[in-house]
N, C-alpha and C positions, 0 to 999 in steps of 0.2 A: 504494500500500500504506500503510495506516494502522497506527500503533502507539498503543495505549491504555494509559495508566498511571494508577493510582489512588493517591492520597495521603490524608493525614489531612483537610486542609481542602479539597483539590481533588477535585471529583467525578471529573473525567477530564482527562487531558493527552493531546492529540491531536497526533501528529507524522506528517506526510505525507512518505513516502519514495518514491523511484522504485524500480522493480524491475529496473533495469539491472545490468550487471556491476559498475559502480562506482556504487552508490546515492548519491543526494544528496537533501537535504531541500528540498522545495517549500515556500517560505515563504508563510504566510497573510498577507494584506494588510488585509482588511476583514472585519468581522463585524456582523450585525444580527439582532435578535430580531423575531418576529412579534407580532401583537396579543395572543395568549394568553400568551406568554412561555415556552411549552413547546417551541418550535421556533426554530432559528436557522439562518441561512445564512452561509457563509464562502467567500471567494474567495482563490485563491492568485495568485502572480505570473505563472503561465502561463495564467490565464484559466479555470481549472476552478472551478466553483461547486458546493458541496455543501450539502445540507440535513441538519441533525442534529436528530432527534426525541428530545428528552430524556425525554419521557414514554413513548414506545414503545421507547427504547433501540436506535435504529437510525439509519443515515445513508444518503444516496443522492446520486449524482452527477446533477445536473439540467441542467447546461449546460457546454459547452466553448466559450468565446468566443475562444480563441487569442490573447488579449492581456490584459494586466494590468488589473484593475478598480481604480478609484480611489475609488469610493463605492458603498454598498449601502443599500437600503430595502426592508423586508419587511412593513410595516404598511399595505398598501393596502386599498381597499374589498373587492376580490375577494381572499379570503384566500390563494388559491393563487398569486397573482402577486407578482412582486418587480421592483424597478428596479435596474439596475446601470449605473454610469458607467464607460466604458472609456477606454483610453489614447489613442484616436483622437478624443477630445472628444465622442463621441456617447453617448446614453443609450438603453438597450434595456430592454424589458419582456418577461419570460419567465414561463411558467407552470410551476410545480413538478410539476404532475400530468401534463400532456400533454408537458412539456419542449419546447414550441414557442415560437417568437418571436411575441409579441403585437403589439408595435409597436417602431418604431425612430425615435428623436427626435434631430434634429440642430439646431445653431444656435450652439453654443459654439465659440469660437476658442482656448480654452486648457483645461487640464485641470480637470475638475469634481471638487471635493474635498468637497462636501456636498450631501446630498439630504434635504429636509425635507418630510414628508407631513402634510397637514391632518388634524385629528382625525376628520373624516368620511371620509377616504380619497379624496375627490374631486379634490383639487388637490395639486400637488407643486411645490416650489421647488428648482431646481438652481443651485448657486453655483460660480463660478470666480473667478479673481483679477480679471477685468475686467468681469464682468457677472453678473447673476442673472436667471433666467427662470422665469416662472410658467406651469405646464402644467395643462391640463384632462385628468385621467386617464380621463374617459369617452370623449373623442374623441381624446386624445393630441395635441392641438393646442396650440401656444403662445398664451397669452392676452396676456401682457404681458412686457416686457423692461426691466430696469433698466440704464440706461446711465450711466456715471460718467466723470469725468476720469481719465486714465491716472495722474496724479500722486497721486490719492487711493487707489484700490484698495479692494477689498472683503475684509473678514475673514470675515463669515458673515451669511447671510440665512436666517431660519427662522420657522416658525409658532409662536406661543405655544400651549401645550397647552390643549385644551378651550375655545378661543376662536377668534374670527375676525380675529385681529390678526397682522400680519407685523412682525417685528423685524429691522431691517437695521443691521449694525455695520460701520463703515468703519475704514480704517487710521489715520485722523486722530482716532480715539476718539469720533467722532460716532455717536450711536445714535438712530435714528428708528423710530417705530411707525406702521404704515399699516393702513388698513382693507382687508381682503382683497377685498371685492366691488367697492368704488369706487376703491381705491388712494388714498384721501384720507389725508393725513398727520394722524394724531391728535395726536401730540406728539413732542417731542425732549427727550432727557435732557440736563441741564446738564453742563458740564465738571466733572471731579473736582477736588478741591483741588490746587493747584500743589505743595504740600509732599509729596503722595503720588501724584503723577500718574505713571501707567505707560501704556505702549502696550498696549492690549488685544489679545490674540491668541486666547483661548479664552473660551467663554461656556457657561452652563448656566442653565436656568430650572426652577423648581419645577413640580409637576404642576398646581397651581392657577393658574399664570401670574402670581404676585404678586411673586416675588423673582427678581432676575437676578444671577447671580454672574459676575464677569469677572476674568480674570487675564492675565498676560503674562510678560515677562522680569524678574520680581521675585518675592520671597517674600511679597508683599502680595496679598490677595484683596479685591476691592471687592464689597459687597453693595448692590444697588439695590432700593428699593421702587418697583415700577412703578405702584402705585396713587397713592402720594404723589409719584412722579417725582423722587426725591432719593436720594442716597447716605446710608445710615443706619448702615453699619458697615464698618470696614476690619479684616480679620483678617491677622495676621502669622504666617506659617508658620514652622516651625523653620529655624534657620540653614543646615541642610543643603540646604534648598530654595533654589535660585537662579533657577529659571525653571519656569513651569507649562505643561505640554504639553496637558493635557486636564482637563475638568471635567464632572462628571455627578452629579446628585442621586440618592440611593438612595430608591426609593419605600417607603412604610410603610403597613401595613394600617390604622393607627389615626389617621393625620394628615389624611385626606381631601384629600390633594394638597398640603398645606403642609409639604413635606419639610423635615426638620431635619438630615439627614445628607448631607454633600457629599463626594464622592470627588474627590481632587486628585492627578493624576498629574504628577510633577515630572521634572526632567531626569535624575535618577539612576535612573529606571525603577521607582520605588516609588510605589504608589498609596496615599495616606493618606486615611482616612475620618474626618472631623471633624464635631462637632456645632456648627452655626453659631450656636446660642444660647448654649451654655456654653463654646464654643471648646475643647472637650476632644478629644484624639486618641483615637478609639475603637478602631480596628484598622488594619492595613495589609496589603497584598498585594504580592508581588514582592520582589526583593532586588537587591543590587548585582551578584551573579553571574548571576541570571536576571531581567533587567529586563523591564518591560512596555513595549510599543510603543504600544498603544491598547487601549481597553476599551469594553464595552457592557453595560448593566444591563437585565435583563428588566423588562417593565412592572409586574409584580406584586412585584418586588424580591426574588425568590428566588435568582436566579442572577446571576453576574458572569462574562462571557466576556471574556478578555484574550488579546490577541495578544502573544506574547513576542518579545523581540529576536532570538531564535534561529529565529523563524519558526513555532514551535509554537503551539497553541491550548490555553489553560487555562480550565476552567469551574469556578468556585468556588461553594460553597454558602454563602449569607449566614447561614443558620441555624447552620451549623457555625462560621462565623467569630466570631459573637457572639450571645449570648442577649438582650442588652439591646435590640437593635433591634426584635425582634418582640414585646416586652412592651407591653401597653397602657399608656397614661398613667394616673396616679392618677385615679380616677373622680370624686372630689368636690373636687379641687383644680385650679384652672385659673389659670395665671399669664399675664397679658397685659402685654406691654411696649409702651408707647405709642411711636410714631415721633416723632423729634425734630421739633418744629414750627419751631424757629429753625435757622438755618444754623450748624452746628457745625464746629469745626476738625478737622483730621485726627487730632490727638492725642486729642480727645474721642471719636472714632469707633473708634479703633484698639483691637483686642483681640489678645492673643497666644494661640497654641495651646499648651496644656500637655498632657502625656501623663497617662494614668491613666483610671480608670473615671469614668463620668458620675455626678456627685454630685447627689443630690436636693435641692431647695430646703428650707430650714429650715421646720419646721411649728410653728404655735402650739399652745398647750395644747388649744384647742378643736378644732383639726383633728386632733390626736392622739386625742382622745376619740372623735371621729366616725370616724376610721379604725379604732379599736379595735372600735367597734360593728359596723362593716362586716365586719371579720374574724370577729367572733363570729357574724354572720348567715351568713357564707360557709362556716363550718365544717360538716362533714358530707358534703355531696355535691359539694364543690369538685373533687375528683379523679374524680368519676363520669364515665365515658366517655360516657354518654348526654347529658350536658350540654355536652360539648366540641363546639364548632363550628369550622368552617374558619377559617383565618387567625388562630388563637390566641384566639378569643372563647369566652366561657362563657355559656350560656343563663341559668343561675341568677343570675349577676352582672348580666347585662343586665336581667333581670326586677326585681331589687332596684333597679337604677339607674332603671328605668322607673317603679317605684312611688314613688321618691323625687322625681323631676322631673315625672312625668306624661307625658313624651314623650322621644324621643331627640333629640340635637342635630341641627339641620338639616343641617349639613355632613357628619355621620356617618350620617344616616338611611339613605341608599341602600346604603351599605356594610354597615350592620347588617342591613338587610332581606335583602340577598343572602346574608349569613352565616346568618341565621335560617332562611331558606328552603332553604339549601344548594343553590343553583342550580348545575347542572353545566356550564352554558355549552357546550352541544353545538353548535358552529358547523357542523359537517358535516351533522348531522341537520336542523338548522334551515334550512340552505341548500337541502337537498333538498326541504323543504316549501315554501320560498319559490319555488324553481325551477318548481314545478308550476303557478304562476301564480294568477290570481284565480279563486276557486271560482265556479261558475255560480250558486250561491245568493246571492252578494253582488255580482253584476255591477251591479245597480241599487240599491246601498246608498244612494246620495246622494238618491234619490227619497223613501225612507222616513225617512232621517235627514239632512236638509240641514245640513251643517256649513260654516261660512264659510271656515275654513282648509282649503285644498285639500291641504296637506301632512298635516294631521291626518286628513283623510278618507282619504287614500291609505294612511297607516300603519294606520288602523283596518281598512281593507279588506284589507290584506296580513295583519294579525294574525288576523282572523277567517277568512280563507282558509286560513292555516296551521293553525288549530285545526280547521277542517272537513276538511282533508286528513289531519290526525292521527287524528281520529275522525269517522265519518260522521254521528253524532248531532248534532254541532254545526252541521251545515248546515241542520238543521230546528229548531234551538233559537231561538225567537223573541226571548227576552230576552238572548241572548248579547251583542249590541252594547251593551245597557245595562250589563251586568256588566263588559264589557271596556273601556268608554270611559274611565273615570277612570284606569285603569292605562296605557292608550294615551296619554292626555294627559300623564301623569307621566313615562313612559319613551319619548316619541316620538323621541328621538335615539338610542335603543338598542333596536332592535326585538327582538333576541334576548332581552335581559333582560325585556322586556315580555311576550313569549310565554311564557317559562318561569315568570314570576310568576303569570300567569293560569292556566297549566296546573297549577302547584302549588296555587293557590287552588281550582281545580275538583276536584283529586284529594283534597284534605284538607278544606277548609271547605265544599265542595259535595257531601259524601258523601250518597248515597241521594237526591239531587235528581232523578235521572232514572229511578227505579224505576216511577213512574206516568206516564212520558212518553206522550203530549204534555201531560198534565195537570200542574198544579203538584204539588210533592212533598207529598202528604197526610200521609205519615208524619212529615216534618220539621215541618210545620205543627201536627200533633197534639202533638209534643213541646213546641213553643212554647206551645200552648194549655194543656197540662197544667201547665207551670211558671207560667204566668200565673194559672191557676185556683188554684194553691197559694198564691201570694204576693198576689194582688189579685182576690178573688172578685167584689168590687163592680164593678170595671171590666169584667171578663169578662161579668157579668150585664148590664151596660149594653150591651155589644156584642150580646149575645143578644137583648135586648129590642128592639133596632133592626135586627135581622137583619144584623148585621155579622159576617162570618166571618173566619177567619184569612187567607183569600185576599185580604182587603182591608186588615186592620191589620198583617199580618206579611209576606205575600208581596211587596208593592211595595218594602219595605225590603230584602228579601233579593235580589231580582232586580236591583236597582240598587246593591247593596252600600252603601246609605245616601248615595249621591252626590247624590241629588235633595234630601235634607233637611238636608245639612250643607255648610258652607263648605269650602274647600280645607284650611285649617289644621286645622279640626275633624276632617275626614276623615282627614288624615295622622296626627293624634294618636290617633284611634280605631284605625287599622290598625297603629300601633306596638304597641298592646296586643293586637290580634287575632293578629298574626303571632308575638307572644311567648308566646301561651298555647295551650291545647288548642283543637282545632277547634270544640268546643262553645261557645267564648266568643262566636262570632258569633251563635248562636241566643239566648244569654243577653242579648246586646246588644239584640235585637229586643224581648225582654220588658222590659228596663230602659228602653228608649226609650218604650214604652207606659206603663209605670208612672210615669216622670218627667213624662209629658204627660197624666196622668189628669185634671187639673183642666180643661184645655180640651176634652179628649175627652168628659168627663161632661156638658159643656154642649152638645155636638153632638147633634142629633136627626135630621138629614137625612143620607141616604146620600151625597149630593154633597158635604156638608161633610166627611164622613170621607174621601172620596176626595181632596178638595183638601188635607186635612191631611197625608196620607201621601205626597203627591207634591210638596210645597212645603216650603221652609224655615220653621222655627218658632223662636220665641224660647225656646231651650232651651240650658242650659249643658252642654257635652259632658263636662266634668270630673265633674259630678254623675252623668251617665249612666254613665261609666266606673267611678266608685266603686260605683254601684248594681250594675253587672255583677259586680264582684269580690264584692260582698255576696251576690248571687244564686249565684255559683259556690261560695261557702262554705256557704250555708244551705239550698240545695236538697237535698231527700232523694235518696238514691242511687237509689231505684226509679224516680224520674221525672227524674233528672239526665241531660241529653243525653250526658255523657261516657261513660256506661255503654253507650250505643248507638252511639257513634261511635268509630272507630279512632283511634289516636294518629297523630302526624304522620309522614308517609312522604315522603322527598325524591325528586325525579326521578332516574332512573338516569343514570349518566354514559356517554357514547358514543351511545346510542340512547334515545329516549323510550319509556316503558312503554306497553303496549297498554291503551287505555281502553275497557272493555266493560261498565261498570257501568250498564247500561240494558237494558230488555226488547228483546232483539235481534229477536224475532219481530215486535214492534210497529214497530220502526224499519225492519226489512226489509219488513214489510207496507206501511208508509207509503211506503217507497222504491219498492216495486213499484207501489203505487197511484198514487204521483206519476208514476212512469214510464209506467203505463198511461194515466193522465189526460193526461200530456204527449203520448203517442202518439195517444190519441184526439183530443186537441186539434189535433195536427198533421194527423191524417186529416181532421178536421172543417175545419181551415183549408184543407187541399188541396182537399177537395170544394167548400167554399164558394168557393175561388178558381176552381175549374173552372166552377161554376155562374155565378159572377160573370163569368168570361171568356165563357161561352156567352151569358149575358144581354147582355153588352156587344157581342158579335158580332151578336146579333139586333137589338139597338137600333141598332147601327151600320148593319146592312143596311137596317132600316126607314128610318133617317134618310137613307141613301144613295138608297133608292127614292123617298122623298118629294122629296129634292133633285133626282132625275132628272126626275120628273114636273114639278116646278116649273121646272126648267131647260128642259124641252121646251115648256111653256106660254110661258115667257118668250121662248124662241127663236121660237115662232110669232108672238107679239105683236111681237117685234122685227122679224120678217120683214115683216109688214104695215106696220109703221111705216116700215121702210126703203124699201118700195116707194113709199109716199106721199112720203116724203122725196126719193126719186129723181125722181119726177115734178115735184115742186116745184123740185128742183135743176136739172132740165133747163130749165124755164121761166126760172128765175133765170139760168141760163147763157146762154140766148139773149139776154136783156136785157143781161146783162153783156158779151156779145160786141159788141152794138151800141154800148153805152157805151164799150167798149174801143176800137172802131174810131175813134170820135170823139176819144177821148183820144189815140190814136196820131197822128191827123192834127194835132191841136193840138201834140203833142210834136214831130212832124216839123218844123212851122213854128218852134217854139221852138228846135229843134235847129239849124235853118239860121241863125236869128238869132244863136244862141250861137256857132256855128262862125264866122260872119262877125265877130262881136265878138272871138272868140278869135284869128282871123287878124290883125285889126287890132292887137290887143294884142301878138301875136307879132312883127309887123313893127316896131311901135314899140319893142318890147324889143330886137329885133336892131339897130335904129338906135341905140338908147341904148348897146347894148353896143359897137357899132363906134365911136361917138363916145368912149366911155370908153376903147376900145383905142387910138384915135388920141391921146387925151390922155395915155394911158400911154406911147405911143411918143414923143410930144413930150417928155414928161418924161424918158424914157430917153435921147433924143437930146441934150437939154440936159445931162443928167448926163454922157453920154459926151463931149460937147464940153468940158464943164468939166473932166472927167478928162483929156482930151487936152491942154487948155491947161496943166493942172497938170503933166502929163508933159513937155510941151514946155518949160515953165519950168524944171522940174527938170533936163531934159536940157541946157538952155542953161546952167544953173548948173553942171552937171557939166562941160560943155565949157569954161566959163570956168575952172573949177578945173583942168581938163586943160591949158588954155592956160598958166595960171600954172605948172603943173608943168613943161610943156615949156620955158617961158621959163627956169625955174630950172635945168632940165636943160641947156638950151642954154648958159646962163652957166657951168654946171658943166663942160660939154664944152669951151667956149672957154678956161676957166681951165686945164683939164687939157691942152688943146692948146698953150696958151701956155707952160705949165710944161714940156711935152715939147719945144717948140721951143727954149725957153731952155736946156733940158738938152742938146739936140743942138747948139745954137750954142756952148754952153760947151764941149762935147766937141770941136767943130770948132775953136774957138779954141785949146783945149788942143793939138789936133793941129797946128794952124797954128803955135802957139808952139814946139812941139817941132820942127816942120819948119824953122821959122825959126832956132831955135838950131842945128839940124843944118846948115842952110845957112850960118849964121854960122861954125860950126865948120869946115865945108868951105871956106868962103871964107878962114877964117883959115889953114887948112892949105894952101889954094891959094896964099895970099900967102906962106906960109912956103916953099912949094915954089918959088914964083917967086923969093923972096928967096934960096933955097938954090941956085938956079942949075940947076934941073933942066932937062931938055931941053924944047924947045918943043913937042914932040909930046904930051908928057904934059899940059902946060898946056892945049893945045887940046882934048884929050880930056875933060879934066875940065870944062872950060868948057861943052862940049856937054852933058855929063851934068847939070850944074847948070841949064842952060837947060831941058833936057828935064824935069827934076823940077819946075822952076818952072812950066812949061807944064801939067804934069799936075795940079799943085796948083790952079792956076786953073780947069782943067776940072772938077775935083772940086767946087770951090766953086760953080761954075755949076750943076752937076747937083743939088747939094743945094738950091740956091735954087729951082730949077725944081720939084723934088719937093715942097718945102714949099708952094709956091704952088698946085700941083695939089691937094694934100690940103686946103688951106683952101678952095679953090673947091668941091671935091666935098662937103665937110661943109656948106658954106653952102647948096648945092643941095638936099641931103637935108633939112635943117632947114626950108627954105622949102616944100618939097613936103609935109612932115608937117604944117606949120601950115596950108597951103592945104587939105589933105585934112580936117583937123579942122574948118575953118570951113565947108566944103561936104561933109558926110558922106554925103549921099544921092546925089551924083554918082557915076557909075560910074568906077571907077579905070581909068585908061588904062595900058596896058603901058608900062613905063619901062625895060625892059631894053635895048631898041634904042637909045633916046636916051642912056641911060647909056653904052652902048657907043660911040655916036657921039661923045658928049661926051668920053668917055675917049680916043677916038681922036684928038681934037683936042689932047689934052694932050701936051706934049713928053715923050718917053720918055728916060729916063736912058741907056738903052742906045744911043740914037741919038747922044747927045752924047759918049758914051764912045769914046775912041779907044784901044782896047786895045793897039794897036801902038805908041802913043806913051807909054804909062805903064809905070812900073816894075812888075814882077810883085807885089812885096809891097804896093805902094800900091794896085794893082788889087784885090787880095784884101781889103784893108782897106775900100776903097770898096764893094766888093760886099757885104761883111758888113754895113756900115751900111745899105746900100740894102735888104737883106733884112729887117733889124730895122725900118727905117721902113715897109716894105710890110706887115709883120705887124701893127705898131701901127695903121696906117691901116685895114687890113682889119678889125681888131677893132672900131675905132670905127664903121666902116661897118656891120658886122654888128649892133651895138647899135642904131644908128639905124634899120636895117631892121626889127628886132624891135619897136621902139617904134612905128613906123608901122603895122605889121600889127595890133598890139593896138588902136591908136586906130581903125583901119579897122573891126575887128570890133565894137567898142563902138558906133561910129557906125551900122553896119548894123543892129545890134540895136535901137537907138533909132528908126531909121527904120521898122523893121517893126512896132514896138509900136503906134502909132496905127492902122495898118491892121488889126491884130488886134482892137483895141478896137472899131473901126468894124464889123468883120465880126461 
């Protein structure tokens, strides 16, 4: 649901509310105007996109994208299409009429915040923070991609208006200009002065692409001259301005693109419009309470669409905001400010913005007088409505300006022509004519009018086809290409303006041209002849004397609109005057051209000379011709003056073009019918001729096939006879060849036998050589094996020697350990013997004491026996110990000898030794045999048994170690014994 509110300066305030129980405002995010400036599109944060027709006072929902839009563009080549950048980083193209998706473009990895469309509508540049991409809007394919470092970043990339240049602005304040087609870097702007250096955030360019305005987080504005490529002015905004959020130039109807008014949107939500030349603050929109978020200005400068901070959309009327903007500049005073040639400081470039009205520059006395005279000339019809033109122009003032200067300024000419002709710019109607395609009458236009430029030929073909679709008579008008060509060449980049200029020219300046169609306009030529007869009878009589009619001296000038006899500058100057005056001015120009050329024409006597004169350029001053035309317009009597027979200027109607039927319809219809009949007859004739040609071709083909068949049959008969003769000859040759072949076979058989015998001998010799070689190889192998065996035996011997040394060292180690053990046992036995001796001494001492004490004889006897028994047991123990030590030494020696012997003879089979060992061990005295348990004391017996067990355990450990050593040596010896056999095998 929309709410529309109307204020004094605001045309309309649009608020978008939901119709729910709790309504809320849907905020608009982006807005963009179309090429006409009468329609705009706006998108809200929910993805709804609306088209607002300011001329038709209506709106329409054209798309629901379901996501917020980040940028919009509505000035594409196809007027009903627009581009929208969405929050998912994609760009979509929709049609406002069909409401269908035209294309979907992807490629960005971050949000797109800017869409710039080329002036032709063919290309578009989409910009995000990390990249900019160039798209072809005919195919919707990406052509190029601008990649940059992440540390730099992009501020904006856009096309310069009405040019083929791309401007790229980066976050490091570097600005580059690129050629659109080749992407060649044309130039780079220098760095701004350090004293006034700011980080650029926003940019704006005038319509003519000459001045670049840049701003950022500062109240300073930098103005760059792109032609001189230097900073020429720094504007200081009021102190209230701390940062600039948006810049846009306000188009003017009188400046031909060199815009002077710049809109500056600051951080406080107020958009201030200043004059960049006088630095005066003209007006402002928005307020602190109702701030502006972003703005867009229509191409013709009539409307300003602003998105407010509360989400609503305001549309302002520039004419209501100020009257100074739409007034034309002083006509005879022109102030030109030269750009600084030297490098100036920032203080020299800086200007402050002051509030108040724009002050006019001081005028000299001479200029005041001249201005007073102009005001005196302009009195009377200044307020007449019939002289008021669109865009604030006045026809009388333009005519006075034209008479003063002789022509319009070059940069204002196209704008003035459009205003004088009051072109409606009916885009829809023109598109419908163009959509009908190329007219059949102009399909082969290039054959009759070969033009080098294919683009110019294509534009001419489209324009003529649109004229033919508009009115059928133009499809049969032979001179229409000659009449339209100069305008097509002049407006080749804007076909709509070109078509409407030609249509306006035909309706007004070509009145009554088609009444005698298909003949030249006799009535118009009669008017010219009457005027010429009145002003220059001698020249007319000269034409009559040489049979030169108006169809020769007037009609070539009219049908080509003087394009063949004038240069471009002369032609433009002439049509400045033609479009500014009554339609009869064109006819008077023909008379004036002849009168100004009377001297060379009076010298011409041949018809070819006259034809050449009126179809080629001549040495003639166009200013003299124009002055003569004005003289004729004023001095020609009313009864023969063409303006009494021609209607006043009538502009084309807006919306739809008027019906053009100022021609003899029955003749055109008759010609159309005749042409259709002739075309049908020609088609019938072509079909019949094609049928006859097909039949004749079939007959000729049949005759050729018959002749070919007969020739083939004759050739076959001749070939058959030839083949028979050849067969007989071949049979004879075959018999001879068989005989020769049998002889050759015999020779080959003999040769084969000789070759086989030689091959057998060579094979036997080869086998013999191979066997000898094999024997030599085996001898070498045997020698190598013997050498390896000797090396192995030597290595084994060295290993055995090392083992022998190891065994010797181990033997000495074992003997040392055994000696130490024996010493320890001997020491222990000596200790026991000492203890026993001390005990015996003690007992003897006690015994002596007892004897001395006078004990009984029986006790003495008993103790003596015990002492003897102990002494006997001690001796027995000493003997047993000595025998045990002797047996262990002997057994150790036997084991060591056996191990050494086995190491010296490793390949001998080891004999079983367990039996011998048992036999040897049986020969050893056993301790148990010597022990007399009956004669020993129990404690002594236990002690001796314990020592015997310890000695047996120690001996068994030594024996076990020796056995393990012998087993390892035996295994190594066996391995070394087997190695040579393996090598031999």
